[in-house]
N, C-alpha and C positions, 0 to 999 in steps of 0.2 A: 549957671545952667543953661543957658542954650544962647546962651553965645555966641560967632562966628569964630573958627580960628582960623587967625591972619597968618600966622606965621609956618616953619614949619609944616610939618611931615602932623595928617592928620590917625592919628590916632587908634579911630575906633578902623579906618583904613590897614591902619597898620595890622587892629589887634586879629582884622578877618585874611590876612597872609601869611601871621604867624599862623595861624590855624590851618588855612589851608598847606601849610610845610610838612606838620605833623599828617598829611594824610585822613586830617578827620574832612567827617559828613557831615554833621550835625554837631551846629558849635551850643549851651545848652547851658542859663541866664536868666533868677532868679533878680536878675535889676529889671525892671519898665524901661526908666532908662538906656540902662544897656542893650536890652532888645530890642527899641524903637533903632540907634545911633549905629553898633550890630545889624541892624539890617537893611540899612539904610545903605551900609558897605556898602557891600552884599547886593547892593542894585548899581552900585556907583564904577564895581571895581566891575562888573557883569557878570557874577557870579555864583548866580542864576542857578547854574546850571548842578553848580560840585558841593557845596555845601549854603546846608539850610541851619538859621539859629528856632532855639526854640524855649519856649518857657521850661522850667524845668518844670511843673504843676500840669503840664502840657502831656510831658512825655511819660508822667508818675498815670495821669488818666486815662494815658493807652494800653498800658501791664494792666490796668488793673477794671475793667467796661472787661 
């Protein structure tokens, strides 16, 4: 699960690029591993100002407060 990818493109970076192509400003997930990997890709790609990765529970909590 925590092994580094050695060949090809990094899937987490590919997913962030795909999300950006849709115009999304927030990418939501409930998976802790996905949250970590996608957040890492946002930082590696220097896209902090264009998209945020959030846990769905965070989004729900903000709406019910």
